[in-house]
N, C-alpha and C positions, 0 to 999 in steps of 0.2 A: 504493500500500500504506500502510495506517495505521501509526502508531507501535506500536500494540498488536500488529498482525500481524507487524511486523518483529521485535519482541522475542520474540514467541511462536515464530517460526521459528528464531531463533537459540537459544532455550532448548531446543526439541525436538531440535536437532541435537547437543546435548552433555549434557543433564541426564537423570537418572533420579529421578523425584519420589517422595516417601514415600507409602506407603499408597495406591498408584495402580496400576491396570492401564493402562500407558502407551498401549495401543492405543485406549483410550477417547478419547484426545485427537486421534484422526483426525476425530472429530465433535464433541467437547466442547471448546470453546476454553479455553485457559489464560487467566488474567487477570493480566497483568503489572502490578504496582503501582509507581507512580512516587513517591508520597508518602503520608503519613498525618497526620491531625490530629484529635485527640479520638476520637470513635467512628467517624470516617470514614477509608476508604481510597480513594485516587484512582488510576485507571489512566492510561496514557500518552496516552489520547485524551480525558482530562478527565472521564470518568464516575466518579461516587462511589458507594461501597457502604458501608452501615452495618454495622459489624463486630459482628454479634449473637452471635458465638461467641468473642469476645475473642482471635482468632487462635490457636486451639487452647488456649483457657482460660487464657491467661497475662496478657493486657493488662487490668489492672484500672483504671488511671487515664488511659487514652487514649493514642493514638499521639502521639509527639513532645511528650510532657508537658514543659513548660518547666522544672519544678522538678527532675525526674529528669535531663533533658538537662544542666542546669547542674552538677549534682553530678558527673556523669560527666566533663564538660569540665574541671572543676576538678581531678579526680583524675588525668586523663590527663597533665596537665602535671607531676604529682608522681611517680607510679609506675604503670606499666602492668601489670607482673607481676613476681613473684619467687616462687621455689619455696617451699612451705610446710614442707618438711622441713628443720629446723634454722634456719629463718628465720620472721619474722613481720612484720606491718605494722599500722599504725593502723586502717584500715578493717575488717580481719578481726577484730581484738580488739573494736572497738566494736560490730560487728554481732553477734558472739557474745554479748557482755554483754546486748545488747538482746533477742536471741532467748531467752536464759535467763530474763530478767525477764518477757517477754511470754507465754511458754508456761506450761502448767500446772505447779504446784509439783512439784519432784522431778526435773525434767529439767534437768541441770546441766552437761552436756558436749555440745559441738557438733562434729561431724565433717562436713567438706564434700566434695562430689563435683561432677561436671560437669553432671549432669542427673538427672531423676527415676528412670529405670530403674537407673542406677548407685547412686543413693541406696537403692533397694530392695535391690540386691545387698549393699551395705554392712550394712544392718540384718540381713539373713539370715546373712551371714558372721559378724557380731559375735555374734549369738545362738548360732550353732553353736559358735563359738570359745570363747565364755564357758563353756558347759557342759563343753567339753573341758578348759579351764583349771581348772575346778572338779572334775575327775575323774569327770564323769558323761558319758562318751563315748557312751553308748547314745542320748542325746537328740540325734538328728540330723535328724528329719523335721519337716515344716511342715504346718499346717492352713490351708486357705483356703476361701472360700465359692464355691459355684457361681456362674457368670456374673460372676466378678470379673476385673479387669484391673489389672495392676501394672507393665506395661512390656514391652519387647521384647528385652532381653538374656536369656540362657538361663535363669538362675535366676529372673528376674522373670517370664518366660513360664511357668515351672514352677508358680508359685503363682497363675497366672491361669487363667481358664476360659471365655474367649470363643473358640470353636472356630476362627473365621476366622483368628485370629492364632497359634493353637497347634497345630492338628492336623497341619500339614505337618511340624512339628519334633518330634513326640512321641518319636522315638528319642533325641533329645538331652536330654530333660527329666528333672528329678528326680522321684522318686516321692513324691507328696504325698497327704495326706488331703483330700478335697473334701466339704464339708458343705453341705447345702441352704441356699440363701440365705434370709434373712428378707424378701426382696423383697415389698413390700406390694401390688404389682400382682396378685400371685397369691393374695391373701387371699380366703376365701369371702365371699359376699354377707352383709352385716350384721355382719361382724367388723371391729373397729377396727384401726388401724395398731398400736397398742400391744399389743392382745391377740394379733394375728397374730405380731408380733415375739417376744412371750413364748413362744407355742406353738412357734415354729420353733427357739427356743433349745434345745429338748429334743434335737435332733440334735447340736448342738455339745457339750452336756453328756455325751451318750453317748460320743461320740468321745474326749473328754478322759478320761472315766472309764476307758475301755477301753485307751487307748494312751498315756497321759500319760508313761509311763516312756521312750517312744521319741520324744516330741515336744519340739522345741526351742522353737517359737513358733507362735502363731496370727497370721495377717496379714489385715487387713480394710481395705476402703475405708469409712470411717465415714459413715453416713447416706445416701450416694449412690454407687451403682455406675455410674460414668461411662460408659466405653466399652461397657458391657453394656446400654446403652439408657437411661441416666439413671433407673435403677430405684432406689427409695427405701425406707427403713425407719425405725422408731422408735428413739430414743436408748436405750430400755430394754434393747435387745439389747446395746448396748455396756456398760451397767452390769452386766448379768448376766455378760457375757463377762469383764470385769475381775475380778469376784468368783471366777469359775471358774478363771481363769488363776492367781490367787493360791492357790486351794485345791490345784490340781494341780501347782504349781511349773512353770508354762509361761510364756514371755514373750508379751507382747502388742505387736504391731507395728501402729501406725496409719499407713496410707498416706494422708496428707492432701495429697498432691502436687496433686491437682485441686481439693480442697474447702477447703483451708486459706485463711487470710487473707480471712475474711468471706463466703465464698461460701454457706455454709449458714445465715447469719444471725447467727452468732457468729464471733469471730476464728478459732477452731478448733472443728471439729465435736465433738471430745472434751469440750469445755466443756459441751455440752448434756446429757451423761451425768454430769457432775461427776467425771470420772476422769482419771487420768494413765497413759498407756501406758508401756511400757518403752522403746519406740522411737517417735519421731514423725518421719516423713519429710515434708519440705517441699521444694517447688520451684515451677515455673510462676510464680505471682503473686509469689513471693519477691522478684524483681527488677523487678516491675512489667511484665514482658513484654519487658524489654530485652536481657538477656544470660543465657546458660545457667548455672545454678547450682542445686545442691541442698544441703540441710542435713539431717543425721540427728542428732536430739537424743536423748540417753539419760541414764541415771541415774549418779550417782557410784558406786553399788554395782557396776554393770557395768564402769565405767571401772577401778575398783580391781582387778578380776580380771585385768587385763592389765598392771598396774603392778608391775614386778619388775626384777631384774637382767637385762641383755641375754642372758646365757648361758642363762637358763631358756627362751628362745624363746617367751615368752608374749605378746610385743608383737603388735599388730594391724598387720601389714606390708602395708597396702593403700594404694594411692596413685593419684592422677590428676594429670596434668601441670599442669592449670589449677586445681587445688584452691585455694579461697580467693582467687580472682583479685581484685585490688584494684578493678578497674573494675566487676565484678559486685557486689562488696561495696558500692561507692559507690551503685550503682543500688538495691540492697536498702535501704540506709540512708535514701535519699531516699523510697523507697516507705513505709518505716515512719514517716518523718516525716509523710507525708500522712495516714496512718491516725491518727496521734497528734494532729495539728493540725486536721483537718477533720471530726472526729466522724463518720467514714465509716460505722461499723456502725449508728449511729442513723439517719443519713440514708438508708441503704439500706432501712430498713423501709418508707418511703413508696414507694420504687421497687418493692419486692417486692409491695406491695399493689396498685400500678398494673398490674404484670405479671399479677396474679391477676384483677383486674377486666376488663382489656382482652381476656383470653382466655377469660373465664368462659362466653361463649356457645358456645364450641367443645365444651363438655361435652355439648351436645345434638346435635352433628353425627352423622349416621347412620353415619359411618365413623371416629369417634373413640371409643375405648374408655375413655380416661382423660386428664384434664388434671391433672397432679400437680406439686407445687412444694415445695421446701425452700429457704427464703431467696431468694437471687438466682439460683436455678436452677429453670427451669420446663420441663416436657416434655409433649408432646402425642402420644399413641400412636394412630397410624392402624391400623385393622384392616379386614379384608375383610367380616367379619360381627360386628356389635356385640353382639348377645345372647350369642353363644358365644365372643366375643373371638377368633375365628379370624384368625390373622395372614395377611397377604398373602404369596403365594409370593415368596421373595427374588429370584427371577429377574426379576420385574416391576419391581424397582427404583423403587418408588413415591416413596421419599424423594428420589431424583434429580430427579423432576419438580418437587418443591417447591424444591429447590436451583436449578434452571434458571429457574423463574419468579421466584424472589427476586432472582437476578442481573439479570434484565431490569428489575425494579422498583427496583434499587439497594440491595439488602441481601445480606449474606453470611449465609445460613442453610445450614449443612451438616448435614443430618439423620444420625442413627445408624440405618441401616436404614429402618424406617417410623416412627421417632420423630423428630418435629420438636422442637427445643429452643431455648430462649433462655438464653444464659450471657453476658450483655453486660458491657462495662466499667461500672464504677460511676459514671462521669461521664455516662451516658446520661440523657436527660430524659424526663419523662412523655409528652411529645408524640412523641418518638422511639419510645418503647415502643408507643404507639398505632399508629404507622406499621408497626412490626414485626408487631404483631398482625393488622393488616389484610393485610399481605403474606402472612403465614403462612396466614390464612384463605383467601385467594384460591388460594394454592398447594395447600392441602389439598383444596379443591374440585376443582381441575384434576387432582390426582394420584389422586383416588378416583373419578373419573368413568369408569365403565364398565371395559372391558378395556384394559389398557395394553399396547401393542406394545413389545417390548424393542428400542429403537433402536440400542443399542450392545452390543458383545460382552460377555457376562457373565463368561466364563471361570470362575475359582474365587473370584470376589469378590462374595459375597452382599450385596445392597443397596448402600449407599454408605457403609458404616461406616468410621470412622477411630478411632484410639486417643486422640485428644485430646492 
């Protein structure tokens, strides 16, 4: 028995894995990873896999990055954790100062949580509570876009719209307004991204005009709807949304958990629209992919609505045990140092251009409807019929065929349904991008060849989607 097989058997005897129909692993082997270095992951039998999805979109500067490693090692000898209620520490103060300086003007207060989903919960609760503190208790509901994803805790699911993750739990969810997404994949032929995004904003305008007295906030994934299939839209939508939220006195929440820290081509996606949201939710790449942490940045105006004598009960009494963990703060500080010292955003322009050129040929593939890109995120949409853009039946799990082929070739490509995407660490080389493009091309050829027999039980799990 190989070392891989041994670890896999031990795993399956005790673990329940995320976003997985566990019965799949009767035929789909788990990949136990022994070590990582740069863009590579290595299993216990010595095979390497190029991590093209940044390990669920978190690892921006490579596995076992020596600079982040050292910062955490230095911190662990000083302070591993202290509660942040009534106490503070140097790393959390320094990190907060740097995030306030780095993010768009007006975001002056930082609240920490343990992960992206709970960061969304904080923003929703703060918005609701703000209006309550201001005597406008009618403003309780939230607006979200169709095909959006914001996490898997209950309120975060409520403002999401990927049926795979929410339909089962509908009885638990908040009642929200869902507005058609500006998703530019759906634009009519001959219409530009900008024009389509402008046209689609009419739906949001109407919802706000009719219901603003009941609405606390609008929440969006700016520029890229990640788990919804890497669907993309133009920054003009965000600019129009900011203006409308101001007019109708509604908060704007930007969920940049997946797209912040350079993924869209700028440090934060909201920069491309030249706006400041009322809440900016960050996580994933915040710590370079090392430790769980999320930050919710907001304005001093919002903060002041909670600042009062204790007896008024206006305080935001929300907490997580590991809020502001010093080790996670150290990892985040090292990550921000790399951004500052290595001119990462500028260097990524060449990598993004190489991703575009290496995959350009796929636009002509008979079963590829679109190759789309925003910064360091590129998606290739496989379809059954190209002229009509008819999707493959989810039961065929075409994306899974690409995933399996990529593993054989030494790459980790985990498609979202029938969407193959690259979301690589920023330390990837142009040659490694060419390798990924070749592997993806081969996998797409295999996955779109004739009728696919479903080799594994489908259950209630369409495609091979995951929440990132």
